[in-house]
Structure formats: C-alpha cells, structure tokens
Residue frames as a rotation matrix with the C-alpha (Angstrom) as fourth column:
MET 1
0.950 0.255 0.180 -50.56
0.167 0.073 -0.983 -1.41
-0.264 0.964 0.027 20.83
THR 2
0.141 -0.974 0.179 -47.16
0.712 0.225 0.665 -1.96
-0.688 0.034 0.725 19.20
ALA 3
0.360 -0.035 -0.932 -45.71
-0.400 -0.909 -0.120 1.07
-0.843 0.416 -0.341 17.40
VAL 4
0.901 -0.085 0.426 -44.98
0.408 0.503 -0.762 0.67
-0.150 0.860 0.488 13.70
GLU 5
0.107 -0.953 -0.282 -41.34
0.234 -0.252 0.939 0.90
-0.966 -0.167 0.196 12.87
ILE 6
0.975 0.220 -0.035 -40.46
0.047 -0.361 -0.931 2.94
-0.217 0.906 -0.362 9.86
LEU 7
0.169 -0.974 0.151 -37.11
0.436 0.211 0.875 2.33
-0.884 -0.081 0.460 8.14
ASP 8
0.178 -0.285 -0.942 -35.14
-0.776 -0.630 0.044 4.03
-0.606 0.723 -0.333 5.37
VAL 9
0.586 -0.031 0.809 -34.92
0.365 0.902 -0.230 1.96
-0.723 0.430 0.541 2.29
PHE 10
0.001 -0.775 -0.632 -32.16
-0.610 -0.502 0.614 2.04
-0.793 0.385 -0.473 -0.38
ASN 11
0.874 0.013 -0.485 -31.11
-0.419 0.526 -0.740 0.62
0.245 0.850 0.466 -3.81
GLU 12
0.836 -0.537 -0.109 -28.14
0.548 0.828 0.118 -1.63
0.027 -0.158 0.987 -4.20
GLN 13
-0.018 -0.852 0.523 -25.81
0.503 -0.460 -0.731 1.37
0.864 0.250 0.437 -4.39
MET 14
-0.244 0.051 -0.968 -26.99
0.969 -0.026 -0.246 2.42
-0.038 -0.998 -0.043 -0.92
GLN 15
-0.936 0.171 0.306 -28.79
-0.086 -0.958 0.273 5.49
0.340 0.229 0.912 -2.23
LYS 16
-0.682 0.729 -0.048 -31.94
0.122 0.049 -0.991 6.26
-0.721 -0.682 -0.122 -0.19
THR 17
-0.864 0.457 0.211 -35.13
0.240 0.006 0.971 5.66
0.442 0.889 -0.115 -2.27
GLY 18
-0.027 0.929 0.368 -37.76
-0.393 -0.348 0.851 6.19
0.919 -0.122 0.375 0.41
THR 19
-0.691 -0.114 0.714 -39.18
-0.718 0.218 -0.661 4.62
-0.080 -0.969 -0.232 3.57
ALA 20
-0.083 0.661 -0.745 -41.12
-0.350 0.681 0.643 1.61
0.933 0.314 0.175 4.44
THR 21
0.618 0.291 0.730 -42.45
-0.785 0.170 0.596 -0.32
0.049 -0.942 0.333 7.54
ARG 22
-0.367 -0.803 0.469 -40.29
-0.835 0.507 0.214 -3.00
-0.410 -0.312 -0.857 8.96
GLU 23
0.061 0.529 0.847 -42.84
0.021 0.847 -0.531 -5.58
-0.998 0.050 0.041 7.81
GLU 24
0.935 0.266 -0.237 -42.80
-0.185 -0.206 -0.961 -4.17
-0.304 0.942 -0.143 4.22
VAL 25
0.234 -0.949 -0.210 -39.09
-0.959 -0.261 0.112 -4.16
-0.161 0.175 -0.971 4.19
HIS 26
-0.603 -0.480 0.637 -38.79
-0.484 0.855 0.187 -7.92
-0.634 -0.196 -0.748 4.85
ALA 27
0.271 0.743 0.612 -41.81
0.174 0.588 -0.790 -8.92
-0.947 0.320 0.030 2.80
GLN 28
0.974 0.194 -0.120 -40.54
-0.062 -0.279 -0.958 -7.11
-0.219 0.941 -0.259 -0.27
GLY 29
0.456 -0.879 0.139 -36.82
0.867 0.474 0.151 -7.73
-0.199 0.051 0.979 0.29
LEU 30
0.856 -0.042 0.516 -35.95
0.160 -0.926 -0.342 -3.99
0.492 0.375 -0.786 0.49
TRP 31
-0.155 -0.964 -0.215 -32.41
0.660 0.060 -0.748 -2.88
0.735 -0.258 0.627 1.35
HIS 32
0.867 0.365 0.338 -32.20
-0.060 -0.598 0.799 -1.29
0.494 -0.713 -0.497 4.86
GLN 33
-0.153 -0.977 0.151 -29.57
-0.358 -0.087 -0.930 -0.55
0.921 -0.196 -0.336 7.44
THR 34
0.854 0.300 -0.424 -28.74
0.238 0.500 0.832 -2.45
0.462 -0.812 0.356 10.65
PHE 35
0.219 -0.763 0.608 -26.29
-0.829 -0.474 -0.296 -1.90
0.514 -0.439 -0.737 13.55
HIS 36
0.790 -0.085 -0.608 -24.23
0.303 0.916 0.265 -4.81
0.534 -0.393 0.749 15.02
CYS 37
0.263 -0.718 0.644 -21.89
-0.850 -0.489 -0.198 -4.50
0.457 -0.495 -0.739 17.95
TRP 38
0.480 -0.272 -0.834 -19.64
0.283 0.948 -0.146 -7.33
0.830 -0.166 0.532 19.09
ILE 39
0.732 -0.268 0.626 -18.64
-0.681 -0.328 0.655 -7.19
0.030 -0.906 -0.423 22.84
VAL 40
0.479 -0.651 -0.589 -15.13
0.101 0.707 -0.700 -8.62
0.872 0.276 0.404 23.23
SER 41
0.872 -0.313 0.375 -12.80
-0.446 -0.197 0.873 -9.37
-0.199 -0.929 -0.312 26.16
GLY 42
0.553 -0.782 0.287 -9.04
0.636 0.619 0.462 -10.22
-0.539 -0.073 0.839 26.41
SER 43
0.390 -0.555 -0.735 -6.36
-0.600 -0.759 0.254 -9.06
-0.698 0.342 -0.629 23.97
ALA 44
0.651 -0.240 -0.720 -4.32
-0.617 0.386 -0.686 -10.20
0.443 0.891 0.104 21.00
GLU 45
-0.442 -0.895 0.058 -1.65
-0.738 0.325 -0.592 -11.52
0.511 -0.304 -0.804 23.39
THR 46
-0.720 0.125 0.683 -3.96
-0.499 0.590 -0.634 -13.46
-0.482 -0.798 -0.362 25.78
GLY 47
-0.843 0.500 0.197 -6.62
0.517 0.656 0.550 -14.35
0.146 0.566 -0.812 23.24
TRP 48
-0.727 0.679 0.104 -9.98
-0.656 -0.731 0.189 -12.71
0.204 0.069 0.977 22.40
LYS 49
-0.762 0.626 0.165 -13.32
0.505 0.734 -0.454 -13.79
-0.405 -0.263 -0.876 23.59
LEU 50
-0.804 0.567 0.178 -16.55
-0.217 -0.559 0.800 -12.96
0.553 0.605 0.573 21.77
LEU 51
-0.801 0.576 0.160 -19.84
-0.116 0.113 -0.987 -12.45
-0.587 -0.809 -0.023 23.54
PHE 52
-0.841 0.532 -0.095 -22.88
0.011 0.192 0.981 -13.97
0.540 0.825 -0.168 22.03
GLN 53
-0.557 0.722 0.410 -26.45
-0.770 -0.263 -0.582 -13.39
-0.312 -0.640 0.702 23.00
LEU 54
-0.877 0.401 0.263 -28.96
0.433 0.898 0.077 -16.28
-0.205 0.182 -0.962 23.04
ARG 55
-0.781 0.620 0.080 -32.06
-0.437 -0.633 0.639 -15.13
0.447 0.464 0.765 21.14
HIS 56
-0.490 0.668 0.560 -35.43
-0.668 0.125 -0.734 -15.49
-0.560 -0.734 0.385 22.77
PRO 57
-0.791 0.171 0.587 -37.42
0.386 0.884 0.262 -18.63
-0.474 0.434 -0.766 21.64
ASP 58
0.292 0.956 -0.036 -40.34
0.595 -0.211 -0.775 -16.30
-0.748 0.205 -0.631 20.54
LYS 59
-0.316 -0.444 -0.838 -38.20
-0.349 -0.767 0.538 -14.30
-0.882 0.463 0.087 18.03
GLU 60
0.708 0.656 -0.261 -39.59
-0.428 0.104 -0.898 -14.22
-0.562 0.748 0.354 14.52
THR 61
0.665 -0.573 -0.479 -36.15
-0.349 0.329 -0.877 -15.12
0.661 0.751 0.019 12.95
PHE 62
-0.172 -0.873 -0.456 -33.50
-0.076 0.474 -0.877 -17.49
0.982 -0.116 -0.148 14.39
PRO 63
0.620 0.450 0.643 -35.20
-0.664 -0.135 0.735 -18.29
0.418 -0.883 0.215 17.72
ASP 64
0.870 -0.305 0.388 -32.90
-0.150 0.586 0.796 -19.94
-0.470 -0.751 0.464 20.41
LYS 65
0.624 -0.746 0.232 -29.80
0.641 0.320 -0.697 -19.21
0.446 0.584 0.678 18.25
LEU 66
0.183 -0.668 -0.721 -26.56
0.674 -0.449 0.587 -17.61
-0.716 -0.593 0.368 19.37
ASP 67
0.622 0.230 0.748 -26.14
0.729 -0.518 -0.447 -14.27
0.285 0.824 -0.490 17.72
THR 68
-0.227 -0.702 0.675 -24.17
0.364 -0.704 -0.610 -11.04
0.903 0.108 0.416 17.66
SER 69
-0.813 -0.141 -0.565 -23.71
0.579 -0.089 -0.810 -9.53
0.064 -0.986 0.154 21.15
SER 70
-0.166 0.759 -0.629 -26.21
0.287 -0.573 -0.767 -6.63
-0.943 -0.308 -0.123 20.35
ALA 71
-0.931 -0.056 0.362 -27.96
0.366 -0.158 0.917 -5.75
0.006 0.986 0.167 16.97
GLY 72
-0.079 0.972 -0.222 -30.92
0.522 -0.149 -0.840 -3.88
-0.849 -0.182 -0.496 15.67
HIS 73
0.122 0.190 0.974 -32.48
0.976 -0.201 -0.083 -2.03
0.180 0.961 -0.210 12.79
LEU 74
-0.858 -0.306 -0.414 -31.83
0.352 -0.935 -0.038 1.65
-0.375 -0.178 0.910 12.17
MET 75
0.137 0.988 -0.077 -35.04
0.739 -0.154 -0.656 3.68
-0.659 0.033 -0.751 11.93
THR 76
0.448 0.051 0.892 -35.77
0.807 -0.453 -0.379 6.35
0.385 0.890 -0.244 9.37
GLY 77
0.708 -0.266 0.654 -33.32
-0.215 -0.964 -0.160 9.31
0.672 -0.027 -0.740 9.64
GLU 78
0.805 -0.492 0.331 -30.98
-0.283 0.172 0.944 7.40
-0.521 -0.853 -0.001 11.87
SER 79
0.354 -0.812 -0.463 -27.30
-0.680 0.116 -0.724 6.86
0.642 0.571 -0.511 11.26
PRO 80
0.161 -0.361 -0.918 -25.03
0.338 0.894 -0.293 4.08
0.927 -0.263 0.266 12.71
GLU 81
-0.787 -0.427 0.446 -24.28
-0.199 -0.508 -0.838 6.44
0.584 -0.748 0.315 15.71
ASP 82
-0.126 0.828 0.547 -27.76
-0.949 -0.261 0.175 5.99
0.288 -0.497 0.819 16.83
GLY 83
0.275 0.203 -0.940 -27.31
-0.212 0.966 0.146 2.23
0.938 0.159 0.309 17.01
VAL 84
-0.735 -0.678 -0.014 -25.64
-0.136 0.167 -0.976 2.45
0.664 -0.716 -0.215 20.36
ARG 85
-0.152 0.813 0.563 -29.17
-0.977 -0.209 0.037 2.55
0.148 -0.544 0.826 21.89
GLU 86
0.495 0.333 -0.803 -29.26
-0.393 0.910 0.134 -1.29
0.775 0.249 0.581 21.16
LEU 87
-0.427 -0.779 -0.460 -26.54
0.161 0.435 -0.886 -1.88
0.890 -0.452 -0.060 23.63
GLU 88
-0.858 0.218 0.464 -28.52
-0.513 -0.393 -0.763 -0.08
0.016 -0.893 0.449 26.45
GLU 89
0.083 0.993 -0.089 -31.89
-0.974 0.100 0.203 -1.65
0.210 0.070 0.975 25.39
GLU 90
0.483 0.131 -0.866 -30.68
-0.388 0.918 -0.078 -5.16
0.785 0.374 0.494 25.11
LEU 91
0.101 -0.693 -0.714 -27.89
0.592 0.618 -0.517 -5.37
0.800 -0.370 0.473 27.63
GLY 92
0.877 0.270 -0.397 -28.11
0.480 -0.464 0.744 -2.38
0.017 -0.843 -0.537 29.90
LEU 93
-0.096 -0.986 -0.135 -24.84
0.935 -0.136 0.329 -0.88
-0.343 -0.095 0.935 28.68
ALA 94
0.892 0.296 -0.342 -24.61
0.195 -0.934 -0.300 2.90
-0.408 0.201 -0.891 28.51
VAL 95
0.001 -0.892 0.453 -22.04
0.792 0.277 0.544 3.32
-0.610 0.358 0.707 25.81
THR 96
0.386 0.158 -0.909 -21.01
-0.360 -0.881 -0.306 6.26
-0.849 0.446 -0.284 23.67
PHE 97
0.998 -0.016 0.060 -20.37
0.061 0.366 -0.929 5.85
-0.007 0.930 0.366 19.88
ALA 98
0.494 -0.869 0.021 -16.86
-0.795 -0.462 -0.394 7.15
0.352 0.178 -0.919 20.47
GLU 99
-0.003 -0.495 0.869 -16.03
-0.813 0.507 0.286 4.03
-0.582 -0.706 -0.405 22.58
LEU 100
0.756 0.340 0.559 -16.78
-0.004 0.856 -0.516 1.73
-0.654 0.388 0.649 19.70
THR 101
-0.494 -0.860 -0.125 -14.28
-0.300 0.034 0.953 0.35
-0.816 0.508 -0.275 17.07
TYR 102
0.440 0.692 -0.573 -15.41
-0.740 -0.082 -0.667 0.22
-0.509 0.717 0.476 13.56
CYS 103
-0.171 -0.407 0.897 -15.09
0.141 0.891 0.431 -3.03
-0.975 0.200 -0.095 11.73
GLY 104
-0.979 -0.155 -0.132 -16.69
-0.105 -0.171 0.980 -2.07
-0.174 0.973 0.152 8.46
MET 105
-0.051 0.988 -0.144 -20.03
-0.823 -0.123 -0.555 -2.34
-0.566 0.090 0.819 6.50
HIS 106
-0.900 -0.186 0.395 -21.24
-0.009 0.912 0.410 -5.68
-0.436 0.366 -0.822 5.18
ARG 107
-0.265 0.815 -0.516 -23.94
-0.956 -0.152 0.251 -6.19
0.126 0.559 0.819 2.51
GLU 108
-0.894 -0.010 0.448 -26.00
-0.186 0.918 -0.350 -9.08
-0.407 -0.396 -0.823 3.62
GLU 109
-0.197 0.810 -0.552 -28.70
-0.973 -0.092 0.213 -10.80
0.121 0.579 0.806 1.61
TYR 110
-0.981 -0.090 -0.173 -30.57
-0.087 0.996 -0.021 -14.00
0.174 -0.006 -0.985 2.45
ARG 111
-0.097 0.988 -0.124 -34.01
-0.578 0.045 0.815 -15.53
0.810 0.151 0.566 2.28
ILE 112
-0.792 -0.096 0.602 -35.33
-0.593 0.354 -0.723 -16.72
-0.144 -0.930 -0.338 5.61
SER 113
-0.433 0.700 0.567 -38.67
0.280 0.703 -0.654 -17.92
-0.857 -0.125 -0.501 4.30
GLU 114
-0.347 0.356 0.867 -40.97
0.934 0.043 0.356 -17.66
0.090 0.933 -0.348 1.27
HIS 115
0.571 0.738 0.360 -42.38
0.674 -0.672 0.308 -14.52
0.469 0.067 -0.881 2.81
TYR 116
0.900 -0.328 -0.288 -39.20
0.040 -0.596 0.802 -13.09
-0.435 -0.733 -0.523 4.39
MET 117
0.505 -0.754 0.421 -36.30
0.729 0.112 -0.675 -11.78
0.462 0.648 0.606 2.41
ASP 118
0.783 -0.228 -0.579 -33.55
0.345 -0.615 0.709 -9.85
-0.518 -0.755 -0.403 4.23
ARG 119
0.325 -0.671 0.667 -31.32
0.771 -0.221 -0.597 -7.34
0.548 0.708 0.445 2.54
GLU 120
0.907 0.055 -0.418 -29.18
0.372 -0.569 0.733 -5.35
-0.198 -0.820 -0.536 4.91
PHE 121
0.243 -0.894 0.378 -26.39
0.058 -0.375 -0.925 -2.93
0.968 0.246 -0.039 4.97
THR 122
0.799 0.081 -0.596 -24.84
0.513 0.426 0.745 -4.03
0.314 -0.901 0.298 8.24
HIS 123
0.331 -0.730 0.598 -22.61
-0.461 -0.678 -0.572 -1.59
0.823 -0.087 -0.561 10.12
VAL 124
0.688 -0.082 -0.721 -20.38
0.457 0.820 0.343 -3.67
0.564 -0.566 0.601 12.36
TYR 125
0.332 -0.527 0.782 -18.57
-0.638 -0.736 -0.225 -2.43
0.695 -0.425 -0.581 15.49
LEU 126
-0.070 -0.396 -0.916 -16.52
0.554 0.748 -0.365 -3.69
0.829 -0.533 0.167 18.51
TYR 127
0.438 0.126 0.890 -16.74
-0.566 -0.730 0.382 -2.84
0.698 -0.671 -0.249 22.12
ALA 128
-0.462 -0.651 -0.602 -14.26
0.164 0.604 -0.780 -4.12
0.871 -0.459 -0.172 24.78
CYS 129
0.184 0.542 0.820 -15.99
-0.838 -0.350 0.419 -4.83
0.514 -0.764 0.390 28.09
ASP 130
-0.668 -0.466 -0.580 -15.06
-0.087 0.823 -0.561 -7.11
0.739 -0.324 -0.590 31.02
ARG 131
-0.258 0.706 0.660 -18.34
-0.961 -0.257 -0.101 -6.81
0.098 -0.660 0.744 32.98
SER 132
-0.886 -0.010 0.464 -19.43
-0.186 0.924 -0.335 -9.83
-0.426 -0.383 -0.820 34.71
LEU 133
-0.769 0.633 -0.089 -22.37
0.079 0.233 0.969 -11.56
0.634 0.738 -0.229 32.82
GLU 134
-0.288 0.635 -0.717 -24.35
0.948 0.293 -0.122 -11.62
0.132 -0.715 -0.687 36.00
ASP 135
-0.420 0.073 -0.905 -24.33
0.465 -0.839 -0.283 -7.89
-0.779 -0.540 0.318 35.98
TYR 136
-0.978 0.143 0.153 -25.82
0.090 -0.371 0.924 -7.33
0.189 0.918 0.349 32.59
GLN 137
-0.400 0.910 -0.109 -29.45
-0.210 -0.207 -0.955 -6.00
-0.892 -0.359 0.274 32.52
VAL 138
-0.968 -0.029 0.249 -30.83
0.221 0.370 0.902 -7.91
-0.119 0.929 -0.352 29.56
GLN 139
-0.365 0.891 -0.270 -34.06
-0.924 -0.382 -0.011 -7.22
-0.113 0.246 0.963 27.71
HIS 140
-0.572 0.050 0.819 -35.79
-0.192 0.962 -0.193 -10.51
-0.798 -0.268 -0.541 28.64
SER 141
0.578 0.816 0.024 -38.23
-0.199 0.170 -0.965 -10.29
-0.791 0.553 0.261 25.66
GLU 142
0.708 -0.374 -0.599 -35.12
-0.678 -0.127 -0.724 -10.38
0.194 0.919 -0.343 23.32
VAL 143
-0.156 -0.953 -0.261 -32.35
-0.648 0.298 -0.701 -12.10
0.746 0.059 -0.663 25.20
THR 144
0.864 0.500 0.056 -32.38
-0.349 0.517 0.781 -15.30
0.362 -0.695 0.622 27.26
GLY 145
0.736 -0.675 -0.060 -28.68
0.535 0.524 0.663 -15.90
-0.416 -0.520 0.746 27.72
LEU 146
0.729 -0.651 -0.211 -25.13
-0.667 -0.609 -0.428 -14.47
0.150 0.453 -0.879 27.12
PHE 147
0.853 -0.449 0.265 -22.15
0.376 0.882 0.284 -16.77
-0.361 -0.143 0.921 26.35
TRP 148
0.326 -0.838 -0.438 -18.44
-0.817 -0.483 0.315 -16.20
-0.475 0.255 -0.842 25.89
ILE 149
0.887 -0.180 0.425 -16.69
0.345 0.870 -0.352 -18.14
-0.307 0.459 0.834 23.23
ALA 150
-0.034 -0.948 -0.317 -12.99
0.149 -0.318 0.936 -17.97
-0.988 -0.015 0.152 22.38
ALA 151
0.424 0.161 -0.891 -12.48
-0.695 -0.573 -0.434 -16.20
-0.581 0.803 -0.131 19.12
GLU 152
-0.566 -0.753 -0.336 -9.88
-0.808 0.427 0.405 -18.73
-0.161 0.500 -0.851 17.89
SER 153
-0.751 0.313 0.582 -12.35
0.123 0.931 -0.343 -21.65
-0.649 -0.186 -0.738 18.61
PHE 154
0.282 0.944 -0.171 -15.16
0.081 -0.201 -0.976 -19.87
-0.956 0.261 -0.133 16.82
ARG 155
0.135 -0.380 -0.915 -12.96
-0.899 -0.436 0.048 -19.02
-0.417 0.816 -0.401 13.85
ALA 156
-0.855 -0.515 0.061 -11.95
-0.462 0.809 0.365 -22.62
-0.238 0.284 -0.929 13.50
LEU 157
-0.420 0.774 0.474 -15.62
0.263 0.604 -0.753 -23.76
-0.869 -0.191 -0.457 13.72
ILE 158
0.506 0.725 -0.468 -16.88
-0.191 -0.435 -0.880 -21.53
-0.841 0.535 -0.081 10.96
SER 159
-0.021 -0.606 -0.796 -13.96
-0.991 -0.095 0.098 -22.48
-0.135 0.790 -0.598 8.74
GLY 160
0.695 0.474 -0.542 -14.93
-0.581 0.813 -0.035 -26.15
0.424 0.339 0.840 9.09
LYS 161
-0.286 -0.927 -0.243 -11.95
-0.413 0.348 -0.841 -27.21
0.864 -0.141 -0.483 11.30
GLY 162
-0.997 0.013 0.082 -14.18
-0.066 0.470 -0.880 -28.64
-0.050 -0.882 -0.468 14.07
LYS 163
-0.477 0.871 -0.116 -17.68
0.385 0.326 0.864 -29.79
0.790 0.367 -0.490 14.86
ALA 164
0.676 0.691 -0.255 -18.19
0.522 -0.205 0.828 -28.42
0.520 -0.693 -0.499 18.34
ILE 165
-0.443 -0.797 0.410 -16.80
0.205 -0.536 -0.819 -25.79
0.873 -0.279 0.400 20.58
THR 166
-0.267 0.317 -0.910 -17.44
0.958 0.188 -0.216 -24.67
0.102 -0.930 -0.354 24.22
ALA 167
-0.174 0.327 0.929 -19.63
0.014 -0.942 0.334 -21.74
0.985 0.071 0.160 25.12
GLU 168
-0.502 -0.076 -0.862 -19.52
0.840 0.195 -0.507 -20.48
0.206 -0.978 -0.034 28.79
GLY 169
-0.730 0.282 0.623 -22.13
-0.146 -0.954 0.261 -18.12
0.668 0.099 0.738 30.12
VAL 170
-0.881 0.472 0.021 -25.39
0.033 0.106 -0.994 -17.63
-0.471 -0.875 -0.109 31.85
ILE 171
-0.462 0.857 0.228 -29.10
0.594 0.108 0.797 -18.17
0.658 0.504 -0.559 31.15
TYR 172
-0.914 0.362 0.184 -31.61
-0.403 -0.745 -0.531 -15.47
-0.055 -0.560 0.827 32.41
PRO 173
-0.702 0.707 0.079 -34.81
0.701 0.707 -0.096 -17.42
-0.123 -0.012 -0.992 33.33
ASP 174
0.289 0.810 0.510 -36.78
0.788 -0.504 0.354 -14.19
0.543 0.300 -0.784 33.81
ALA 175
0.087 -0.250 0.964 -36.70
-0.165 -0.958 -0.233 -10.68
0.982 -0.139 -0.125 35.34
GLU 176
0.662 0.354 0.661 -37.33
-0.651 -0.167 0.741 -12.17
0.372 -0.920 0.120 38.84
GLN 177
0.944 -0.326 0.053 -34.79
0.275 0.864 0.423 -14.98
-0.184 -0.384 0.905 38.86
SER 178
0.330 -0.919 -0.217 -31.04
-0.566 -0.376 0.733 -14.77
-0.755 -0.119 -0.644 39.16
PRO 179
0.378 -0.308 -0.873 -28.91
-0.883 0.163 -0.439 -15.83
0.277 0.937 -0.211 36.17
VAL 180
0.801 -0.092 0.591 -27.91
-0.175 0.909 0.378 -19.44
-0.572 -0.406 0.712 35.99
ILE 181
-0.122 -0.921 -0.370 -24.30
-0.864 -0.085 0.497 -20.21
-0.489 0.380 -0.785 35.03
GLN 182
0.760 0.457 0.463 -24.20
-0.148 0.814 -0.562 -22.68
-0.633 0.359 0.686 32.18
GLU 183
-0.403 -0.865 -0.299 -21.62
-0.609 0.010 0.793 -24.38
-0.683 0.502 -0.530 29.85
ARG 184
0.666 0.726 0.173 -22.61
-0.284 0.461 -0.840 -25.68
-0.690 0.510 0.514 26.45
SER 185
-0.546 -0.694 0.469 -21.08
0.301 0.360 0.883 -27.65
-0.782 0.623 0.013 23.68
VAL 186
0.444 0.816 -0.370 -22.34
-0.121 -0.354 -0.927 -25.93
-0.888 0.456 -0.059 20.46
SER 187
-0.286 -0.411 0.866 -22.08
0.768 0.441 0.464 -26.56
-0.572 0.798 0.189 16.75
LEU 188
-0.987 -0.154 0.034 -22.47
0.142 -0.777 0.613 -24.33
-0.069 0.610 0.790 13.72
ASP 189
-0.379 0.921 0.089 -26.26
0.525 0.135 0.840 -25.09
0.762 0.365 -0.535 13.75
ASP 190
0.044 0.415 -0.909 -26.51
0.996 -0.091 0.007 -23.34
-0.080 -0.905 -0.417 17.05
PHE 191
-0.564 -0.405 -0.720 -25.66
0.371 -0.903 0.218 -19.90
-0.738 -0.144 0.659 15.48
THR 192
0.561 0.754 -0.341 -27.53
-0.017 -0.402 -0.916 -17.47
-0.828 0.519 -0.213 13.33
ALA 193
0.496 -0.299 0.815 -26.62
0.851 0.355 -0.387 -17.31
-0.174 0.886 0.430 9.65
ASN 194
0.672 -0.296 -0.678 -23.79
-0.306 -0.946 0.110 -15.06
-0.674 0.133 -0.727 8.59
THR 195
0.934 -0.344 -0.093 -21.31
0.024 0.321 -0.947 -15.06
0.356 0.882 0.308 5.70
GLU 196
0.394 -0.903 -0.173 -17.59
0.918 0.377 0.125 -15.60
-0.048 -0.208 0.977 5.70
ALA 197
-0.204 -0.310 0.929 -17.19
0.508 -0.844 -0.170 -11.95
0.837 0.438 0.330 4.53
TYR 198
0.651 0.538 0.535 -19.09
-0.191 -0.567 0.802 -10.71
0.734 -0.624 -0.266 7.62
TYR 199
0.928 -0.313 -0.200 -16.85
0.326 0.427 0.844 -12.64
-0.179 -0.848 0.498 10.07
ASN 200
0.085 -0.925 0.369 -13.77
0.936 -0.053 -0.349 -11.52
0.342 0.375 0.861 8.18
LEU 201
0.256 0.100 0.961 -14.70
-0.058 -0.991 0.118 -7.88
0.965 -0.086 -0.248 9.11
LEU 202
0.938 0.186 0.293 -14.86
-0.290 -0.045 0.956 -8.90
0.191 -0.982 0.011 12.83
PHE 203
0.753 -0.656 -0.045 -11.63
0.603 0.662 0.445 -11.01
-0.262 -0.362 0.895 12.83
HIS 204
0.084 -0.730 0.679 -9.68
0.724 -0.423 -0.545 -8.38
0.685 0.537 0.493 10.89
ALA 205
0.440 0.201 0.875 -10.61
-0.288 -0.891 0.350 -5.78
0.850 -0.406 -0.335 13.44
LEU 206
0.955 -0.124 0.271 -9.32
-0.224 0.299 0.928 -8.06
-0.196 -0.946 0.257 16.22
GLY 207
0.223 -0.958 -0.181 -5.95
-0.895 -0.275 0.352 -8.41
-0.387 0.084 -0.918 14.38
TYR 208
0.113 -0.218 0.969 -6.28
0.151 0.968 0.200 -11.87
-0.982 0.124 0.143 12.80
LYS 209
-0.425 -0.392 -0.816 -4.89
-0.766 -0.324 0.555 -12.32
-0.482 0.861 -0.163 9.31
C-alpha cells in the first residue's frame, strides 16, 4: 500500500495556509514547495556541464523527458535542507546541505492537464560532482538514464539559437543490468518544461551573465 504524501500548502505570498495530500495539491492547483538540485562538473574556465536525469516512462508527468539532476516535493514540516534526501534516493549520493550552492527560489506555475495544475515554490541548488555515471545508484522506478550536456550548448538551445545539441551519458536498463553508454541528439522537446527565469537562476549561479 502506497503511503499518502502530505504537503504544506501556501498562499501566493508563501504564507502557510494548511496541508493537503499531493493529489489534492495538484488537482486544486495549491502552492507548495519543491527541492531541485543540479549536479555540475567542470569550471568557469574549462566550461560547465549539467547533469540531466531521464525520467521513467511510467512517470505521471513528463515521462521520458530530460529533467533536473534530482528533484522532489517537500513534505509537511520540511524545509529545503530536508531536500538533500532526494539526491540519495534518486542517485545514491550522500550529500550534506552545506555542500550545496544556493541558486535561489523560483515561483513556477503551469497547467499540465485539465486535472493537473502545478504551482510550486522551487528551491534551486547546485552540487559539484565528478563521479562516473556508471557509479551512480539510481532509483530505477524514477530514473532510466543520466546525461551530461554542456551548459553553453543548453543555454543556446533554450534561447532559440539552435535546434539540437548533444547529450552524452548512460541508460540504466534495470537493477540487474549494467548501464549502457549512449550519445543522443536532443531538441527542446526532449526536456521538461521550465521558464527562462528558472534557468537564469541556474546560469547566474554558474557565473554566466
């Protein structure tokens, strides 16, 4: 039996107004909090790379899309510090909150379907990590692949300066099989929906102007 997830809900000024189940939050379009962490590699001098997770094809939203390295909802009573559990659950990374770099908070509001409205206060962080992709312990029910993409290339893509870029990474067939190295040509349609303001938080934290 799946446990019912209870989230804190807020008004537009981010003042807590109560709690609701995850299903109620999305059905009613209630404001809630999420945690996002981007894993990066490289430097400003050599060029940054961004790690994207490939969402499982059975996900309720954005199946088979490339997404933030690690992300999740904050449950009732939780703060962004508690979000580091997502890194361990999804990727097998034991990380302390002090090791993260804060990018900022983004208000995100979009309708996914007639019955699914998402209104999030998204707390965005960075974590520098050079671990080999084959060494990640992914949550197979959530993640089917991990891909590195050059930050400059991705920035150009979302600004409309190109139609396709290269993603290099691995696919995880299942828990019993070894990761398979793969290179893909990806377009904007291959990514989850995010706003320009959201990505500006990320690029600003990486030193882009």
